[in-house]
OpenMM code with the backbone's topology and positions (N, CA, C; nanometers):
from openmm import Vec3, app, unit

residues = "MET GLY PHE VAL THR GLU LEU GLU GLU LEU PHE SER PHE ILE TYR LYS ALA PRO PHE ASP ASN GLY LEU THR GLU HIS GLU LEU ASP HIS VAL MET MET GLY HIS TYR SER LYS ALA PRO GLU ILE ASN PRO GLU GLU VAL ALA ASN TRP LYS TRP MET ARG PRO GLU GLU ILE LYS LYS ASP ILE ALA LYS ASN PRO ASP SER TYR THR ALA TRP PHE LYS ILE ILE PHE GLU LYS PHE TYR GLY HIS ILE ARG GLN ASN PRO LEU ASN HIS ALA GLY".split()
positions = [
    Vec3(-1.2196, 0.1069, 0.1461),
    Vec3(-1.2178, 0.1407, 0.2917),
    Vec3(-1.3074, 0.2392, 0.3713),
    Vec3(-1.3351, 0.3093, 0.2768),
    Vec3(-1.3936, 0.4181, 0.3553),
    Vec3(-1.3324, 0.5555, 0.4108),
    Vec3(-1.1858, 0.5631, 0.3463),
    Vec3(-1.0933, 0.6980, 0.3742),
    Vec3(-1.0277, 0.7185, 0.2276),
    Vec3(-0.9389, 0.8626, 0.2862),
    Vec3(-0.8886, 0.8786, 0.1572),
    Vec3(-0.7466, 0.9068, 0.2353),
    Vec3(-0.6497, 0.8556, 0.1581),
    Vec3(-0.4776, 0.8917, 0.2379),
    Vec3(-0.4266, 0.9390, 0.0791),
    Vec3(-0.3140, 0.9998, 0.1343),
    Vec3(-0.1922, 0.9841, 0.0230),
    Vec3(-0.1172, 0.8509, 0.0483),
    Vec3(-0.0909, 0.8191, -0.1086),
    Vec3(-0.0461, 0.7241, -0.1261),
    Vec3(0.0981, 0.7420, -0.1995),
    Vec3(0.1687, 0.6362, -0.1465),
    Vec3(0.3276, 0.6168, -0.2117),
    Vec3(0.3737, 0.4901, -0.2824),
    Vec3(0.4042, 0.4646, -0.3982),
    Vec3(0.4242, 0.3465, -0.4532),
    Vec3(0.5344, 0.2800, -0.4362),
    Vec3(0.5399, 0.1627, -0.3596),
    Vec3(0.6793, 0.1135, -0.3190),
    Vec3(0.6857, -0.0048, -0.4209),
    Vec3(0.6279, -0.0704, -0.5048),
    Vec3(0.6577, -0.1664, -0.6254),
    Vec3(0.5904, -0.1700, -0.6895),
    Vec3(0.6070, -0.2389, -0.8070),
    Vec3(0.5339, -0.3215, -0.8958),
    Vec3(0.5807, -0.4427, -0.9409),
    Vec3(0.5223, -0.5135, -0.9872),
    Vec3(0.5850, -0.6504, -1.0279),
    Vec3(0.4815, -0.7393, -1.1391),
    Vec3(0.5074, -0.8339, -1.2240),
    Vec3(0.4385, -0.9214, -1.3235),
    Vec3(0.4339, -1.0409, -1.2185),
    Vec3(0.2971, -1.1141, -1.2690),
    Vec3(0.3440, -1.2320, -1.1939),
    Vec3(0.2792, -1.3274, -1.2730),
    Vec3(0.2585, -1.4760, -1.2725),
    Vec3(0.1630, -1.5589, -1.3640),
    Vec3(0.1513, -1.6730, -1.2424),
    Vec3(0.0448, -1.7055, -1.2595),
    Vec3(0.0047, -1.8013, -1.1512),
    Vec3(-0.1162, -1.8682, -1.2224),
    Vec3(-0.0486, -2.0025, -1.2443),
    Vec3(-0.1692, -2.1345, -1.3118),
    Vec3(-0.2727, -2.1701, -1.1862),
    Vec3(-0.3617, -2.2252, -1.2408),
    Vec3(-0.4986, -2.2667, -1.1507),
    Vec3(-0.4916, -2.4296, -1.1850),
    Vec3(-0.5412, -2.5042, -1.1014),
    Vec3(-0.6179, -2.6387, -1.1490),
    Vec3(-0.6963, -2.6344, -1.2346),
    Vec3(-0.7806, -2.5598, -1.2765),
    Vec3(-0.8703, -2.5416, -1.3598),
    Vec3(-0.8351, -2.5295, -1.5087),
    Vec3(-0.7151, -2.4694, -1.4985),
    Vec3(-0.6331, -2.4700, -1.6652),
    Vec3(-0.6553, -2.3150, -1.6831),
    Vec3(-0.7480, -2.2475, -1.6023),
    Vec3(-0.6834, -2.0928, -1.6417),
    Vec3(-0.5677, -2.0494, -1.5482),
    Vec3(-0.5015, -1.9275, -1.5867),
    Vec3(-0.3711, -1.8652, -1.5607),
    Vec3(-0.4101, -1.7317, -1.5193),
    Vec3(-0.3628, -1.6673, -1.4309),
    Vec3(-0.3987, -1.5261, -1.3910),
    Vec3(-0.2217, -1.4678, -1.4639),
    Vec3(-0.2313, -1.3547, -1.4925),
    Vec3(-0.1207, -1.3412, -1.5558),
    Vec3(-0.1284, -1.1698, -1.5215),
    Vec3(-0.0555, -1.0842, -1.4453),
    Vec3(-0.0818, -0.9927, -1.4042),
    Vec3(0.0268, -0.8790, -1.3674),
    Vec3(-0.0018, -0.7461, -1.4000),
    Vec3(0.0989, -0.6508, -1.3660),
    Vec3(0.0289, -0.5492, -1.2276),
    Vec3(0.0868, -0.5891, -1.1088),
    Vec3(0.0459, -0.5384, -0.9902),
    Vec3(0.1432, -0.4352, -0.9635),
    Vec3(0.0734, -0.3307, -0.8778),
    Vec3(0.1164, -0.2001, -0.8098),
    Vec3(0.0810, -0.2033, -0.6854),
    Vec3(0.1780, -0.2148, -0.6234),
    Vec3(0.1549, -0.1937, -0.4361),
    Vec3(0.2055, -0.0618, -0.3953),
    Vec3(0.0975, 0.0097, -0.3097),
    Vec3(0.1106, 0.1199, -0.2971),
    Vec3(0.1038, 0.1020, -0.1422),
    Vec3(0.1666, 0.2454, -0.0447),
    Vec3(0.1285, 0.2347, 0.0811),
    Vec3(0.0921, 0.3476, 0.1380),
    Vec3(0.0150, 0.3912, 0.2226),
    Vec3(-0.0560, 0.5019, 0.3127),
    Vec3(-0.0630, 0.4722, 0.4427),
    Vec3(-0.0568, 0.6127, 0.5070),
    Vec3(-0.1142, 0.5671, 0.6435),
    Vec3(-0.2175, 0.6351, 0.6991),
    Vec3(-0.3116, 0.5755, 0.7678),
    Vec3(-0.4421, 0.6041, 0.8036),
    Vec3(-0.4412, 0.5544, 0.9509),
    Vec3(-0.4982, 0.6500, 1.0632),
    Vec3(-0.4829, 0.6029, 1.1930),
    Vec3(-0.6629, 0.5389, 1.2520),
    Vec3(-0.7314, 0.5543, 1.2057),
    Vec3(-0.8676, 0.5354, 1.2266),
    Vec3(-0.9092, 0.3949, 1.1923),
    Vec3(-1.0582, 0.3536, 1.2145),
    Vec3(-1.0830, 0.2217, 1.1568),
    Vec3(-1.1569, 0.2483, 1.0352),
    Vec3(-1.1348, 0.1442, 0.9760),
    Vec3(-1.1968, 0.1304, 0.8382),
    Vec3(-1.3521, 0.1267, 0.8389),
    Vec3(-1.3913, 0.2023, 0.7052),
    Vec3(-1.5658, 0.1869, 0.7214),
    Vec3(-1.5971, 0.0848, 0.6311),
    Vec3(-1.6018, -0.0401, 0.6366),
    Vec3(-1.6482, -0.1785, 0.5255),
    Vec3(-1.7599, -0.1505, 0.4682),
    Vec3(-1.7804, -0.1498, 0.3376),
    Vec3(-1.8826, -0.1914, 0.2871),
    Vec3(-1.8913, -0.3433, 0.2209),
    Vec3(-2.0135, -0.3489, 0.3348),
    Vec3(-2.0431, -0.4805, 0.2841),
    Vec3(-2.0769, -0.5535, 0.1334),
    Vec3(-2.0888, -0.4552, 0.0727),
    Vec3(-2.1182, -0.4928, -0.0676),
    Vec3(-1.9875, -0.5013, -0.1521),
    Vec3(-1.8913, -0.4829, -0.1208),
    Vec3(-1.7828, -0.4448, -0.1821),
    Vec3(-1.6697, -0.5437, -0.1195),
    Vec3(-1.6894, -0.5801, -0.0015),
    Vec3(-1.5802, -0.6658, 0.0838),
    Vec3(-1.6428, -0.7566, 0.1720),
    Vec3(-1.6327, -0.8956, 0.1613),
    Vec3(-1.6806, -1.0049, 0.1935),
    Vec3(-1.6337, -1.0487, 0.3376),
    Vec3(-1.5112, -0.9955, 0.3595),
    Vec3(-1.4430, -1.0489, 0.4942),
    Vec3(-1.3195, -0.9609, 0.4951),
    Vec3(-1.2668, -0.9286, 0.6060),
    Vec3(-1.1175, -0.8658, 0.6359),
    Vec3(-1.1027, -0.8758, 0.7537),
    Vec3(-0.9812, -0.8615, 0.8087),
    Vec3(-0.9377, -0.8717, 0.9508),
    Vec3(-0.8052, -0.8225, 0.9240),
    Vec3(-0.7740, -0.7469, 1.0654),
    Vec3(-0.6157, -0.6648, 1.0957),
    Vec3(-0.5280, -0.7941, 1.1497),
    Vec3(-0.4221, -0.7699, 1.0927),
    Vec3(-0.3111, -0.8546, 1.1568),
    Vec3(-0.1786, -0.8046, 1.1535),
    Vec3(-0.1129, -0.7824, 1.2582),
    Vec3(0.0342, -0.7535, 1.2284),
    Vec3(0.1081, -0.8009, 1.1260),
    Vec3(0.2147, -0.7543, 1.0610),
    Vec3(0.2881, -0.8144, 0.9497),
    Vec3(0.3510, -0.9739, 0.9951),
    Vec3(0.4184, -0.9465, 1.1149),
    Vec3(0.4484, -1.1052, 1.1870),
    Vec3(0.3587, -1.1952, 1.2026),
    Vec3(0.2232, -1.1629, 1.2456),
    Vec3(0.1139, -1.2706, 1.2453),
    Vec3(0.1000, -1.3359, 1.1159),
    Vec3(0.0825, -1.2346, 1.0059),
    Vec3(0.0553, -1.2404, 0.8630),
    Vec3(0.1784, -1.3523, 0.8076),
    Vec3(0.3233, -1.3539, 0.8629),
    Vec3(0.4115, -1.4105, 0.8173),
    Vec3(0.3947, -1.5659, 0.8521),
    Vec3(0.3414, -1.5760, 0.9972),
    Vec3(0.3372, -1.7056, 1.0256),
    Vec3(0.2420, -1.7761, 0.9756),
    Vec3(0.1239, -1.7301, 0.9636),
    Vec3(-0.0176, -1.7359, 0.9075),
    Vec3(-0.0010, -1.8192, 0.7690),
    Vec3(0.0718, -1.7306, 0.6817),
    Vec3(0.1001, -1.7959, 0.5560),
    Vec3(0.1977, -1.9061, 0.5716),
    Vec3(0.2980, -1.9222, 0.6398),
    Vec3(0.3729, -2.0163, 0.6900),
    Vec3(0.2654, -2.1685, 0.6978),
    Vec3(0.1691, -2.1240, 0.7947),
    Vec3(0.0943, -2.2066, 0.8456),
    Vec3(0.0029, -2.2947, 0.7380),
    Vec3(-0.0859, -2.1973, 0.6816),
    Vec3(-0.1898, -2.2134, 0.6337),
    Vec3(-0.1239, -2.1524, 0.4612),
    Vec3(-0.0852, -2.1586, 0.3939),
    Vec3(-0.0278, -2.1346, 0.2621),
    Vec3(-0.1728, -2.1053, 0.1632),
    Vec3(-0.2560, -2.2256, 0.1491),
    Vec3(-0.3560, -2.2482, 0.0834),
    Vec3(-0.4524, -2.1032, 0.1389),
    Vec3(-0.4255, -2.0712, 0.2351),
    Vec3(-0.5712, -1.9782, 0.2436),
    Vec3(-0.5191, -1.8077, 0.1801),
    Vec3(-0.4149, -1.8240, 0.1239),
    Vec3(-0.3610, -1.7001, 0.0646),
    Vec3(-0.3422, -1.7128, -0.0781),
    Vec3(-0.3863, -1.6013, -0.1628),
    Vec3(-0.3796, -1.6118, -0.3035),
    Vec3(-0.2259, -1.6095, -0.3328),
    Vec3(-0.1885, -1.6589, -0.4634),
    Vec3(-0.0475, -1.6340, -0.5152),
    Vec3(-0.0038, -1.4926, -0.5054),
    Vec3(-0.0902, -1.3662, -0.5620),
    Vec3(-0.0320, -1.2261, -0.5472),
    Vec3(-0.0255, -1.2042, -0.4242),
    Vec3(-0.0853, -1.2158, -0.3235),
    Vec3(-0.0944, -1.1962, -0.1707),
    Vec3(0.0352, -1.2420, -0.1403),
    Vec3(0.0712, -1.3457, -0.1845),
    Vec3(0.2168, -1.3978, -0.0894),
    Vec3(0.3401, -1.3249, -0.1639),
    Vec3(0.3189, -1.3001, -0.2661),
    Vec3(0.4402, -1.2090, -0.3332),
    Vec3(0.4205, -1.0817, -0.2649),
    Vec3(0.3190, -1.0037, -0.2694),
    Vec3(0.2925, -0.8985, -0.2198),
    Vec3(0.3779, -0.8748, -0.0970),
    Vec3(0.3140, -0.9553, -0.0004),
    Vec3(0.3641, -0.9751, 0.1574),
    Vec3(0.5120, -0.9965, 0.1187),
    Vec3(0.5566, -1.1027, 0.0570),
    Vec3(0.7022, -1.1036, 0.0955),
    Vec3(0.8024, -0.9879, 0.0784),
    Vec3(0.7523, -0.9054, -0.0476),
    Vec3(0.8180, -0.7803, -0.0742),
    Vec3(0.7947, -0.6686, 0.0293),
    Vec3(0.6739, -0.6546, 0.0449),
    Vec3(0.6352, -0.5355, 0.1487),
    Vec3(0.6598, -0.5743, 0.3207),
    Vec3(0.6956, -0.7048, 0.3647),
    Vec3(0.7685, -0.7397, 0.4884),
    Vec3(0.8998, -0.6785, 0.4323),
    Vec3(0.9850, -0.7291, 0.3588),
    Vec3(1.1098, -0.6788, 0.3348),
    Vec3(1.0986, -0.5334, 0.3332),
    Vec3(1.0162, -0.4397, 0.2717),
    Vec3(1.0159, -0.3064, 0.2912),
    Vec3(0.9937, -0.2842, 0.3969),
    Vec3(0.9247, -0.3242, 0.4853),
    Vec3(0.8754, -0.2516, 0.6374),
    Vec3(1.0031, -0.3153, 0.7149),
    Vec3(1.0507, -0.4094, 0.7007),
    Vec3(1.1712, -0.4536, 0.7828),
    Vec3(1.3017, -0.3528, 0.7898),
    Vec3(1.3009, -0.2749, 0.6540),
    Vec3(1.4113, -0.1909, 0.6265),
    Vec3(1.3882, -0.0632, 0.6596),
    Vec3(1.2417, -0.0649, 0.6596),
    Vec3(1.2132, 0.0854, 0.6746),
    Vec3(1.1019, 0.0869, 0.7765),
    Vec3(1.1333, 0.1062, 0.8991),
    Vec3(1.0063, 0.0984, 1.0206),
    Vec3(0.9645, 0.2231, 1.0315),
    Vec3(0.8306, 0.2520, 1.0697),
    Vec3(0.7860, 0.3430, 1.0712),
    Vec3(0.7885, 0.3796, 1.2147),
    Vec3(0.8006, 0.5417, 1.1759),
    Vec3(0.8179, 0.6163, 1.3320),
    Vec3(0.6938, 0.6562, 1.3796),
    Vec3(0.6286, 0.6124, 1.4960),
    Vec3(0.5125, 0.6307, 1.5319),
    Vec3(0.5092, 0.7522, 1.6482),
    Vec3(0.6732, 0.7869, 1.6870),
    Vec3(0.6296, 0.8774, 1.7893),
    Vec3(0.5984, 1.0239, 1.7228),
    Vec3(0.5543, 1.0763, 1.8396),
    Vec3(0.4981, 1.2310, 1.8232),
    Vec3(0.3881, 1.2369, 1.7353),
] * unit.nanometer
topology = app.Topology()
chain = topology.addChain("A")
for resn in residues:
    res = topology.addResidue(resn, chain)
    for name in ("N", "CA", "C"):
        topology.addAtom(name, app.Element.getBySymbol(name[0]), res)
């Protein structure tokens, strides 16, 4: 996304998701969090599409359009959403 920032590992997890074509994803994922306050610089050769949404908007959109999201993203988002609800960011100062 065109920037460098320090990262903190929030959690990792293993998931397994079968697909209709008979293939299965079975991965160990690490979820990292960092802070950056400027606009990202998107490389169109690496990123086909992206958008910025508040976590509450993502939660509503996943409920409304679950097939628009990958299995791993839904798992990560639920864990991340729980984390940010328990650890709100302090934007003061």
